[in-house]
DSSP file (Angstrom, degrees, kcal/mol; ACC not computed):
  #  RESIDUE AA STRUCTURE BP1 BP2  ACC     N-H-->O    O-->H-N    N-H-->O    O-->H-N    TCO  KAPPA ALPHA  PHI   PSI    X-CA   Y-CA   Z-CA
    1    1 A M    >         0   0    0      0, 0.0     3,-1.7     0, 0.0     4,-0.2   0.000 360.0 360.0 360.0 -41.8   -4.3   -4.2   -1.1
    2    2 A V  G >   +     0   0    0      1,-0.3     3,-1.7     2,-0.2     0, 0.0   0.820 360.0  67.2 -61.4 -30.7   -3.4   -7.3    1.0
    3    3 A D  G 3  S+     0   0    0      1,-0.3    -1,-0.3     3,-0.0     0, 0.0   0.674  90.0  65.0 -64.9 -16.6   -7.0   -8.5    0.5
    4    4 A K  G <  S+     0   0    0     -3,-1.7     2,-0.4     2,-0.0    -1,-0.3   0.584  99.9  58.3 -82.0  -9.7   -6.4   -9.0   -3.2
    5    5 A F    <   -     0   0    0     -3,-1.7     3,-0.1    -4,-0.2     0, 0.0  -0.927  59.0-156.0-126.9 145.1   -3.8  -11.8   -2.6
    6    6 A D  S    S+     0   0    0     -2,-0.4     2,-0.4     1,-0.3   136,-0.3   0.868  90.1  12.1 -78.7 -41.1   -3.8  -15.1   -0.9
    7    7 A Y        -     0   0    0    134,-0.1     2,-0.4     2,-0.0    -1,-0.3  -0.995  59.2-165.9-138.2 141.8    0.0  -15.0   -0.4
    8    8 A I        -     0   0    0     -2,-0.4     2,-0.5    -3,-0.1    -3,-0.0  -0.994  15.1-157.2-125.1 123.4    2.6  -12.3   -0.7
    9    9 A I        -     0   0    0     -2,-0.4     2,-0.6    18,-0.0    -2,-0.0  -0.886   5.2-165.5-106.4 126.2    6.2  -13.5   -0.7
   10   10 A I        -     0   0    0     -2,-0.5     2,-0.7    13,-0.0    -2,-0.0  -0.944   9.3-155.5-110.1 111.9    9.0  -11.2    0.3
   11   11 A D        -     0   0    0     -2,-0.6    -2,-0.0    12,-0.0    12,-0.0  -0.797  18.1-166.2 -91.8 117.3   12.4  -12.6   -0.7
   12   12 A C        -     0   0    0     -2,-0.7     8,-0.0     1,-0.1    -2,-0.0  -0.642  24.7 -99.1-105.2 157.9   15.1  -11.0    1.6
   13   13 A P        -     0   0    0      0, 0.0     2,-2.2     0, 0.0     4,-0.1  -0.345  45.4-101.3 -67.1 157.7   18.8  -10.9    1.4
   14   14 A P  S    S+     0   0    0      0, 0.0     2,-0.3     0, 0.0     0, 0.0  -0.267  95.3  78.6 -80.5  55.3   20.7  -13.5    3.5
   15   15 A S  S    S-     0   0    0     -2,-2.2     2,-0.2     2,-0.1     5,-0.1  -0.955  85.2-114.8-150.6 166.4   21.5  -11.0    6.2
   16   16 A L        +     0   0    0     -2,-0.3     2,-0.0     4,-0.1     0, 0.0  -0.274  67.7 133.9-101.3  47.3   19.8   -9.4    9.2
   17   17 A G  S  > S-     0   0    0     -2,-0.2     4,-2.4    -4,-0.1     5,-0.2  -0.064  75.8 -78.3 -82.4-171.7   20.0   -5.9    7.7
   18   18 A M  H  > S+     0   0    0      1,-0.2     4,-2.7     2,-0.2     5,-0.2   0.857 127.3  55.5 -61.0 -38.9   17.3   -3.2    7.5
   19   19 A L  H  > S+     0   0    0      1,-0.2     4,-2.0     2,-0.2    -1,-0.2   0.939 111.5  43.5 -61.4 -45.7   15.5   -4.8    4.5
   20   20 A T  H  > S+     0   0    0      2,-0.2     4,-2.2     1,-0.2    -2,-0.2   0.913 113.9  50.1 -66.9 -43.2   15.1   -8.1    6.3
   21   21 A L  H  X S+     0   0    0     -4,-2.4     4,-1.8     1,-0.2    -2,-0.2   0.912 111.2  49.1 -62.7 -42.0   14.1   -6.5    9.6
   22   22 A N  H  X S+     0   0    0     -4,-2.7     4,-1.8     1,-0.2    -1,-0.2   0.884 109.6  52.3 -64.2 -37.9   11.5   -4.4    7.8
   23   23 A A  H  X S+     0   0    0     -4,-2.0     4,-1.8    -5,-0.2    -2,-0.2   0.900 107.8  51.7 -64.2 -39.9   10.2   -7.5    6.0
   24   24 A L  H  < S+     0   0    0     -4,-2.2    -1,-0.2     1,-0.2    -2,-0.2   0.867 109.0  50.7 -64.4 -36.1    9.8   -9.3    9.4
   25   25 A V  H  < S+     0   0    0     -4,-1.8    -1,-0.2     1,-0.2    -2,-0.2   0.867 116.1  41.6 -67.8 -35.6    7.8   -6.4   10.8
   26   26 A A  H  < S+     0   0    0     -4,-1.8    -2,-0.2    -5,-0.1    -1,-0.2   0.709 101.3  89.4 -84.0 -21.3    5.5   -6.5    7.7
   27   27 A A     <  -     0   0    0     -4,-1.8    34,-0.1    -5,-0.1     3,-0.1  -0.313  58.8-154.4 -83.0 158.4    5.2  -10.3    7.5
   28   28 A D  S    S+     0   0    0      1,-0.3    35,-1.3    34,-0.1     2,-0.3   0.739  82.9   4.5 -91.4 -34.4    2.7  -12.6    9.0
   29   29 A S  E     -a   63   0A   0     33,-0.2     2,-0.4    35,-0.0    -1,-0.3  -0.941  65.9-133.7-149.3 168.5    5.0  -15.6    8.9
   30   30 A V  E     -a   64   0A   0     33,-1.8    35,-2.8    -2,-0.3    36,-1.4  -0.983   3.5-162.6-131.5 134.7    8.6  -16.6    7.9
   31   31 A V  E     -a   66   0A   0     -2,-0.4    36,-0.2    34,-0.2    33,-0.0  -0.986  20.0-150.7-109.8 124.7   10.0  -19.5    5.9
   32   32 A I  E     -a   67   0A   0     34,-2.7    36,-3.0    -2,-0.5     2,-0.3  -0.854   2.1-152.3-100.3 113.0   13.7  -19.8    6.7
   33   33 A P  E     +a   68   0A   0      0, 0.0     2,-0.4     0, 0.0    36,-0.2  -0.668  24.5 179.1 -79.5 140.5   15.8  -21.2    3.8
   34   34 A M  E     -a   69   0A   0     34,-3.0    36,-2.5    -2,-0.3     2,-0.3  -0.999  28.1-133.8-147.5 138.2   18.9  -23.0    5.2
   35   35 A Q  E     -a   70   0A   0     -2,-0.4     2,-1.9    34,-0.2    36,-0.1  -0.653  33.9-114.3 -85.2 150.9   21.8  -25.0    3.8
   36   36 A A  S    S+     0   0    0     34,-0.5     2,-0.3    -2,-0.3    46,-0.2  -0.470  77.0 114.9 -85.7  67.3   22.6  -28.3    5.5
   37   37 A E  S >> S-     0   0    0     -2,-1.9     4,-0.8    45,-0.1     3,-0.5  -0.944  74.4-117.4-134.8 154.6   26.0  -27.1    7.0
   38   38 A Y  H >> S+     0   0    0     -2,-0.3     4,-0.9     1,-0.2     3,-0.8   0.852 112.2  55.9 -66.8 -35.5   27.1  -26.6   10.6
   39   39 A F  H 3> S+     0   0    0      1,-0.2     4,-1.7     2,-0.2     3,-0.3   0.834 100.4  62.0 -64.2 -28.8   27.7  -22.8   10.3
   40   40 A A  H <> S+     0   0    0     -3,-0.5     4,-2.4     1,-0.2    -1,-0.2   0.805  94.2  62.4 -65.7 -28.0   24.1  -22.5    9.1
   41   41 A L  H <X S+     0   0    0     -3,-0.8     4,-2.0    -4,-0.8    -1,-0.2   0.903 103.5  48.2 -63.1 -40.3   23.0  -23.9   12.5
   42   42 A E  H  X S+     0   0    0     -4,-0.9     4,-2.0    -3,-0.3    -2,-0.2   0.913 111.8  49.5 -64.6 -42.5   24.6  -20.9   14.2
   43   43 A G  H  X S+     0   0    0     -4,-1.7     4,-2.5     1,-0.2    -2,-0.2   0.872 107.8  54.6 -63.3 -37.1   22.9  -18.6   11.7
   44   44 A L  H  X S+     0   0    0     -4,-2.4     4,-2.6     2,-0.2    -1,-0.2   0.921 107.2  50.4 -62.6 -44.2   19.6  -20.3   12.4
   45   45 A S  H  X S+     0   0    0     -4,-2.0     4,-1.9     1,-0.2    -2,-0.2   0.921 111.8  47.3 -60.1 -45.3   19.9  -19.7   16.1
   46   46 A A  H  X S+     0   0    0     -4,-2.0     4,-2.1     1,-0.2    -1,-0.2   0.898 112.6  49.5 -64.0 -41.1   20.6  -16.0   15.6
   47   47 A L  H  X S+     0   0    0     -4,-2.5     4,-2.7     2,-0.2    -2,-0.2   0.897 108.8  51.8 -66.8 -40.2   17.7  -15.6   13.1
   48   48 A L  H  X S+     0   0    0     -4,-2.6     4,-2.1     2,-0.2    -1,-0.2   0.890 109.7  50.5 -63.3 -38.2   15.3  -17.3   15.5
   49   49 A D  H  X S+     0   0    0     -4,-1.9     4,-2.2     2,-0.2    -2,-0.2   0.913 110.9  49.1 -62.9 -42.8   16.4  -14.9   18.3
   50   50 A T  H  X S+     0   0    0     -4,-2.1     4,-2.7     2,-0.2     5,-0.2   0.910 108.9  52.0 -64.0 -42.5   15.8  -12.0   15.9
   51   51 A I  H  X S+     0   0    0     -4,-2.7     4,-2.5     1,-0.2    -1,-0.2   0.918 109.5  50.2 -60.4 -42.9   12.4  -13.3   15.0
   52   52 A D  H  X S+     0   0    0     -4,-2.1     4,-2.4     2,-0.2    -1,-0.2   0.909 111.3  48.6 -61.2 -42.1   11.5  -13.5   18.7
   53   53 A K  H  X S+     0   0    0     -4,-2.2     4,-2.3     2,-0.2     5,-0.3   0.908 112.2  47.7 -65.7 -42.3   12.7   -9.9   19.3
   54   54 A V  H  X>S+     0   0    0     -4,-2.7     4,-2.8     1,-0.2     5,-2.5   0.903 112.1  51.1 -63.6 -40.5   10.7   -8.6   16.3
   55   55 A K  H  <5S+     0   0    0     -4,-2.5    -2,-0.2    -5,-0.2    -1,-0.2   0.913 113.5  44.0 -62.8 -43.7    7.7  -10.5   17.5
   56   56 A Q  H  <5S+     0   0    0     -4,-2.4    -2,-0.2    -5,-0.2    -1,-0.2   0.867 126.1  29.4 -69.3 -37.5    8.0   -9.0   21.0
   57   57 A S  H  <5S+     0   0    0     -4,-2.3    -2,-0.2    -5,-0.2    -3,-0.2   0.822 136.2   2.7 -97.0 -33.8    8.7   -5.5   20.0
   58   58 A F  T  <5S+     0   0    0     -4,-2.8    -3,-0.2    -5,-0.3    -4,-0.1   0.692 124.6  31.8-129.7 -29.1    7.0   -4.8   16.6
   59   59 A N    > < +     0   0    0     -5,-2.5     3,-1.8     1,-0.1    -1,-0.1  -0.665  48.5 176.3-144.6  80.9    4.9   -7.7   15.2
   60   60 A P  T 3  S+     0   0    0      0, 0.0    -1,-0.1     0, 0.0    -5,-0.1   0.689  81.9  59.2 -63.8 -18.0    3.2  -10.0   17.7
   61   61 A Q  T 3  S+     0   0    0    -34,-0.1     2,-0.1     2,-0.0    -6,-0.1   0.555  77.2 116.9 -87.1  -6.7    1.5  -12.0   15.0
   62   62 A L    <   +     0   0    0     -3,-1.8     2,-0.3    -7,-0.1   -33,-0.2  -0.380  40.4 169.9 -63.3 132.3    4.8  -13.1   13.3
   63   63 A H  E     -a   29   0A   0    -35,-1.3   -33,-1.8    -2,-0.1     2,-0.7  -0.971  39.9-101.4-142.7 160.3    5.3  -16.8   13.4
   64   64 A L  E     -a   30   0A   0     -2,-0.3   -33,-0.2   -35,-0.2     3,-0.1  -0.714  28.2-174.8 -83.6 116.9    7.7  -19.3   11.9
   65   65 A E  E     -     0   0A   0    -35,-2.8     2,-0.3    -2,-0.7   -34,-0.2   0.850  58.3 -59.3 -79.2 -37.2    6.0  -21.1    9.0
   66   66 A G  E     -a   31   0A   0    -36,-1.4   -34,-2.7     2,-0.0     2,-0.5  -0.951  41.2 -98.0 169.9 171.3    8.9  -23.5    8.4
   67   67 A I  E     -ab  32  94A   0     26,-2.8    28,-2.7    -2,-0.3     2,-0.5  -0.971  31.7-160.6-117.0 127.8   12.5  -24.3    7.7
   68   68 A L  E     -a   33   0A   0    -36,-3.0   -34,-3.0    -2,-0.5     2,-0.5  -0.933  11.5-140.5-113.7 121.5   13.4  -25.2    4.1
   69   69 A F  E     -ab  34  98A   0     -2,-0.5    30,-3.0    28,-0.5     2,-0.3  -0.712  26.5-173.8 -82.2 125.9   16.7  -26.9    3.3
   70   70 A C  E     +a   35   0A   0    -36,-2.5   -34,-0.5    -2,-0.5     3,-0.1  -0.794  62.5  22.6-118.1 159.8   18.2  -25.5    0.1
   71   71 A M  E    S+     0   0A   0     29,-0.4     2,-0.3    -2,-0.3    30,-0.2   0.889  89.3 176.1  51.3  40.8   21.2  -26.6   -2.0
   72   72 A Y  E     - b   0 100A   0     27,-2.9    29,-1.3    -3,-0.3    -1,-0.2  -0.612  24.9-171.6 -86.9 131.1   20.6  -30.0   -0.3
   73   73 A D    >   -     0   0    0     -2,-0.3     3,-1.8    27,-0.2     6,-0.3  -0.889   4.7-170.2-122.0  98.8   22.7  -33.0   -1.2
   74   74 A P  T 3  S+     0   0    0      0, 0.0     6,-0.1     0, 0.0    -1,-0.1   0.608  78.8  74.2 -66.6  -9.6   21.2  -36.1    0.5
   75   75 A R  T 3  S+     0   0    0      4,-0.0     2,-0.3    -3,-0.0     3,-0.0   0.661  82.8  82.3 -77.2 -14.6   24.3  -38.1   -0.5
   76   76 A T  S <> S-     0   0    0     -3,-1.8     4,-1.5     1,-0.1     5,-0.1  -0.714  72.9-142.4 -96.0 142.4   26.4  -36.5    2.1
   77   77 A N  H  > S+     0   0    0     -2,-0.3     4,-2.6     1,-0.2     5,-0.2   0.881 102.1  59.2 -62.7 -38.7   26.5  -37.5    5.8
   78   78 A L  H  > S+     0   0    0      1,-0.2     4,-2.9     2,-0.2     5,-0.3   0.917 102.9  51.0 -58.9 -45.5   26.8  -33.9    6.8
   79   79 A A  H  > S+     0   0    0     -6,-0.3     4,-2.5     1,-0.2     5,-0.2   0.922 112.3  46.7 -59.5 -44.7   23.5  -32.9    5.1
   80   80 A G  H  X S+     0   0    0     -4,-1.5     4,-2.3    -7,-0.2    -1,-0.2   0.886 113.2  49.0 -65.1 -38.9   21.7  -35.8    6.8
   81   81 A Q  H  X S+     0   0    0     -4,-2.6     4,-2.5     2,-0.2    -2,-0.2   0.933 113.5  45.0 -66.2 -46.7   23.2  -35.0   10.2
   82   82 A V  H  X S+     0   0    0     -4,-2.9     4,-2.5   -46,-0.2     5,-0.2   0.934 114.9  47.8 -65.0 -45.3   22.4  -31.3   10.1
   83   83 A R  H  X S+     0   0    0     -4,-2.5     4,-2.7    -5,-0.3    -1,-0.2   0.916 112.7  50.1 -61.3 -42.0   18.8  -31.9    8.8
   84   84 A G  H  X S+     0   0    0     -4,-2.3     4,-2.3    -5,-0.2    -1,-0.2   0.898 110.4  49.5 -62.6 -41.1   18.3  -34.5   11.5
   85   85 A E  H  X S+     0   0    0     -4,-2.5     4,-1.6     2,-0.2    -2,-0.2   0.916 113.3  45.3 -64.8 -43.7   19.6  -32.1   14.2
   86   86 A V  H  X S+     0   0    0     -4,-2.5     4,-3.2     1,-0.2     5,-0.4   0.916 113.3  50.6 -66.0 -42.3   17.3  -29.3   13.0
   87   87 A K  H  X S+     0   0    0     -4,-2.7     4,-2.3    -5,-0.2    -2,-0.2   0.881 107.2  55.1 -62.5 -38.2   14.3  -31.7   12.8
   88   88 A E  H  < S+     0   0    0     -4,-2.3    -1,-0.2    -5,-0.2    -2,-0.2   0.889 118.9  32.5 -62.1 -39.4   15.0  -33.0   16.3
   89   89 A H  H  < S+     0   0    0     -4,-1.6    -2,-0.2    -5,-0.1    -1,-0.2   0.805 130.8  32.4 -87.5 -31.7   14.8  -29.4   17.7
   90   90 A M  H >< S-     0   0    0     -4,-3.2     3,-1.8     1,-0.2    -3,-0.2   0.550  83.7-174.0-107.9 -10.1   12.2  -27.9   15.3
   91   91 A G  G ><  +     0   0    0     -4,-2.3     3,-1.7    -5,-0.4    -1,-0.2  -0.243  69.1   5.4  58.6-130.2   10.0  -31.0   14.6
   92   92 A N  G 3  S+     0   0    0      1,-0.3    -1,-0.3   -26,-0.0     4,-0.1   0.497 112.4  83.5 -70.5  -3.8    7.3  -30.5   12.0
   93   93 A L  G <  S+     0   0    0     -3,-1.8   -26,-2.8    -6,-0.1     2,-0.6   0.691  72.3  88.9 -72.2 -15.8    8.5  -27.0   11.2
   94   94 A V  E <  S-b   67   0A   0     -3,-1.7   -26,-0.2   -28,-0.2     2,-0.1  -0.724  86.8-124.0 -82.1 122.5   11.1  -28.6    8.9
   95   95 A F  E     -     0   0A   0    -28,-2.7   -26,-0.3    -2,-0.6    -2,-0.1  -0.382   5.4-138.4 -63.5 141.7    9.6  -28.9    5.4
   96   96 A D  E    S+     0   0A   0     -4,-0.1     2,-0.2    35,-0.1    -1,-0.1   0.865  87.2  79.2 -66.2 -36.3    9.6  -32.4    4.0
   97   97 A T  E     -     0   0A   0     33,-0.1   -28,-0.5    34,-0.1     2,-0.4  -0.526  64.5-171.0 -73.3 136.4   10.6  -31.0    0.7
   98   98 A A  E     -b   69   0A   0     -2,-0.2   -28,-0.2   -30,-0.1    33,-0.0  -0.982  22.5-128.1-126.2 143.2   14.2  -30.0    0.2
   99   99 A I  E     -     0   0A   0    -30,-3.0   -27,-2.9    -2,-0.4   -28,-0.2  -0.809  31.4-141.4 -92.0 119.3   15.6  -28.1   -2.7
  100  100 A P  E     -b   72   0A   0      0, 0.0   -29,-0.4     0, 0.0     2,-0.3  -0.277  25.1 -92.7 -78.1 162.3   18.6  -30.0   -4.2
  101  101 A R        +     0   0    0    -29,-1.3     2,-0.3   -30,-0.2    22,-0.1  -0.618  59.5 173.3 -64.6 131.2   21.8  -28.6   -5.6
  102  102 A N     >  -     0   0    0     -2,-0.3     4,-1.5     1,-0.1     3,-0.4  -0.949  38.8-148.5-154.0 124.5   20.9  -28.3   -9.2
  103  103 A V  H  > S+     0   0    0     -2,-0.3     4,-2.1     1,-0.2     5,-0.2   0.881 100.9  56.8 -60.6 -40.1   22.8  -26.8  -12.2
  104  104 A R  H  > S+     0   0    0      1,-0.2     4,-1.8     2,-0.2    -1,-0.2   0.853 103.7  53.6 -65.3 -33.8   19.6  -25.8  -13.9
  105  105 A L  H  4 S+     0   0    0     -3,-0.4    -1,-0.2     1,-0.2    -2,-0.2   0.903 111.4  46.4 -63.0 -40.5   18.5  -23.8  -10.9
  106  106 A S  H  < S+     0   0    0     -4,-1.5     4,-0.5     1,-0.2    -2,-0.2   0.835 113.6  48.8 -70.6 -33.1   21.9  -21.9  -11.0
  107  107 A E  H >X S+     0   0    0     -4,-2.1     4,-0.8     1,-0.2     3,-0.7   0.824  92.4  75.9 -76.8 -32.8   21.7  -21.4  -14.8
  108  108 A S  G ><>S+     0   0    0     -4,-1.8     5,-2.2     1,-0.3     3,-1.0   0.845  91.6  51.9 -57.2 -41.6   18.2  -20.0  -15.0
  109  109 A P  G >45S+     0   0    0      0, 0.0     3,-1.5     0, 0.0    -1,-0.3   0.877 104.8  57.2 -63.3 -33.8   18.9  -16.4  -13.6
  110  110 A S  G <45S+     0   0    0     -3,-0.7    -2,-0.2    -4,-0.5    -3,-0.1   0.706 107.7  48.9 -69.6 -16.5   21.8  -16.0  -16.1
  111  111 A H  G <<5S-     0   0    0     -3,-1.0    -1,-0.3    -4,-0.8    -3,-0.1   0.344 116.9-116.8 -99.1   3.5   19.2  -16.6  -18.9
  112  112 A G  T < 5S+     0   0    0     -3,-1.5    -2,-0.1     1,-0.2    -4,-0.1   0.777  77.9 110.8  70.2  26.7   16.8  -14.1  -17.4
  113  113 A K  S   <S-     0   0    0     -5,-2.2    -2,-0.2     3,-0.0    -1,-0.2  -0.968  71.2-115.0-132.6 147.0   14.2  -16.7  -16.7
  114  114 A P    >>  -     0   0    0      0, 0.0     4,-2.0     0, 0.0     3,-1.5  -0.485  41.3-109.1 -69.6 154.6   12.7  -18.4  -13.6
  115  115 A V  H 3> S+     0   0    0      1,-0.3     4,-2.8     2,-0.2     7,-0.2   0.800 116.9  66.4 -60.0 -28.6   13.5  -22.1  -13.5
  116  116 A L  H 34 S+     0   0    0      1,-0.2     4,-0.4     2,-0.2    -1,-0.3   0.854 112.4  32.9 -61.0 -34.4    9.8  -22.9  -14.3
  117  117 A L  H <4 S+     0   0    0     -3,-1.5    -2,-0.2     2,-0.2    -1,-0.2   0.722 119.8  52.5 -91.8 -24.4   10.3  -21.3  -17.7
  118  118 A Y  H  < S-     0   0    0     -4,-2.0    -2,-0.2     1,-0.2    -3,-0.2   0.938 136.0 -15.2 -77.7 -49.1   13.9  -22.3  -18.2
  119  119 A D    ><  +     0   0    0     -4,-2.8     3,-1.5    -5,-0.2     6,-0.3  -0.558  59.3 177.6-158.8  85.5   13.6  -26.1  -17.5
  120  120 A F  T 3  S+     0   0    0     -4,-0.4    -4,-0.1     1,-0.3    -3,-0.1   0.593  81.6  60.5 -71.0  -8.8   10.4  -27.2  -15.8
  121  121 A R  T 3  S+     0   0    0      4,-0.1    -1,-0.3     5,-0.0    -5,-0.1   0.565  80.5 106.9 -92.6  -9.3   11.6  -30.8  -16.0
  122  122 A C  S <> S-     0   0    0     -3,-1.5     4,-2.3    -7,-0.2     5,-0.2  -0.269  81.1-114.6 -73.2 159.3   14.7  -30.4  -13.8
  123  123 A A  H  > S+     0   0    0      1,-0.2     4,-2.0     2,-0.2     5,-0.1   0.856 114.1  55.3 -61.0 -37.2   14.9  -31.7  -10.3
  124  124 A G  H  > S+     0   0    0      2,-0.2     4,-2.1     1,-0.2    -1,-0.2   0.921 109.0  46.0 -64.0 -44.2   15.2  -28.2   -8.8
  125  125 A C  H  > S+     0   0    0     -6,-0.3     4,-2.3     1,-0.2    -2,-0.2   0.918 111.5  51.9 -64.5 -43.8   12.0  -27.0  -10.5
  126  126 A K  H  X S+     0   0    0     -4,-2.3     4,-2.1     1,-0.2    -1,-0.2   0.871 109.1  52.0 -60.5 -36.3   10.1  -30.2   -9.5
  127  127 A S  H  X S+     0   0    0     -4,-2.0     4,-2.5     2,-0.2    -1,-0.2   0.907 108.1  49.9 -68.1 -41.4   11.3  -29.6   -5.9
  128  128 A Y  H  X S+     0   0    0     -4,-2.1     4,-2.2     2,-0.2    -2,-0.2   0.887 110.9  49.8 -64.7 -37.2   10.0  -26.0   -5.9
  129  129 A L  H  X S+     0   0    0     -4,-2.3     4,-2.0     2,-0.2    -1,-0.2   0.903 110.8  49.6 -65.9 -40.0    6.7  -27.2   -7.2
  130  130 A A  H  X S+     0   0    0     -4,-2.1     4,-2.6     2,-0.2    -2,-0.2   0.887 109.5  52.6 -64.6 -38.4    6.5  -29.8   -4.5
  131  131 A L  H  X S+     0   0    0     -4,-2.5     4,-3.2     2,-0.2     5,-0.2   0.917 106.6  52.6 -62.3 -43.3    7.4  -27.1   -1.9
  132  132 A A  H  X S+     0   0    0     -4,-2.2     4,-2.3     1,-0.2    -2,-0.2   0.922 111.0  47.2 -59.5 -43.8    4.5  -25.0   -3.2
  133  133 A D  H  X S+     0   0    0     -4,-2.0     4,-2.2     2,-0.2    -2,-0.2   0.934 114.0  46.9 -61.7 -46.2    2.1  -27.9   -2.7
  134  134 A E  H  X S+     0   0    0     -4,-2.6     4,-2.2     1,-0.2    -2,-0.2   0.906 111.4  51.8 -63.6 -41.4    3.5  -28.7    0.7
  135  135 A F  H  X S+     0   0    0     -4,-3.2     4,-2.8     1,-0.2    -1,-0.2   0.936 110.5  47.0 -60.8 -47.6    3.2  -25.0    1.7
  136  136 A V  H  < S+     0   0    0     -4,-2.3    -1,-0.2     1,-0.2    -2,-0.2   0.877 111.6  51.7 -64.5 -37.1   -0.4  -24.7    0.6
  137  137 A Q  H  < S+     0   0    0     -4,-2.2    -1,-0.2    -5,-0.2    -2,-0.2   0.885 115.7  41.6 -64.7 -38.0   -1.3  -27.9    2.5
  138  138 A R  H  < S+     0   0    0     -4,-2.2    -2,-0.2     1,-0.2    -1,-0.2   0.866 123.3  36.2 -76.4 -37.6    0.4  -26.6    5.7
  139  139 A A  S  < S-     0   0    0     -4,-2.8    -1,-0.2    -5,-0.2     3,-0.1  -0.695  79.6-163.3-122.4  77.3   -0.9  -23.0    5.5
  140  140 A P        -     0   0    0      0, 0.0     5,-0.1     0, 0.0    -3,-0.1  -0.233  40.0 -84.6 -61.5 151.6   -4.5  -23.0    4.1
  141  141 A I    >>  -     0   0    0      1,-0.1     3,-1.4    -5,-0.1     4,-0.7  -0.319  36.2-130.3 -58.3 132.7   -5.8  -19.7    2.8
  142  142 A A  G >4 S+     0   0    0      1,-0.3     3,-0.9  -136,-0.3    -1,-0.1   0.845 106.0  55.3 -57.8 -37.7   -7.2  -17.7    5.7
  143  143 A S  G 34 S+     0   0    0      1,-0.2    -1,-0.3     2,-0.2    -2,-0.1   0.719 101.6  59.3 -70.8 -18.9  -10.4  -17.0    3.9
  144  144 A A  G <4        0   0    0     -3,-1.4    -1,-0.2     1,-0.2    -2,-0.2   0.664 360.0 360.0 -82.4 -16.6  -11.0  -20.7    3.3
  145  145 A S    <<        0   0    0     -3,-0.9    -1,-0.2    -4,-0.7    -2,-0.2   0.469 360.0 360.0-100.8 360.0  -11.1  -21.6    7.0
């Protein structure tokens, strides 16, 4: 079944419960979405420890694909500081693309549509499309290499 797809994305809840742990065991790589806030730095540290434990015990091929800043507001000093700190420690693992705070992103689920169908011109949708391009550039399809 896996051979039929180039990428399979498993969207997990924002906790380290059984669903997330099972997804880490099944996955080849992980993209960590993160808000640019200081408490998120503590959560990032805990998640990286969990990924290492899963890698050691259950899934040696698991690797960190990247860290994605979400609900990002570049106008705040805090966002820039947190992103800079993560970039300093994680380097190129931080995606250049960041998903901004965007009303249209928040509205689309209440209308039962993905943002691409709800408002493909909004900044949030454009950012997700840019992320898809960046992701594909970073992680070429295994069969192509």
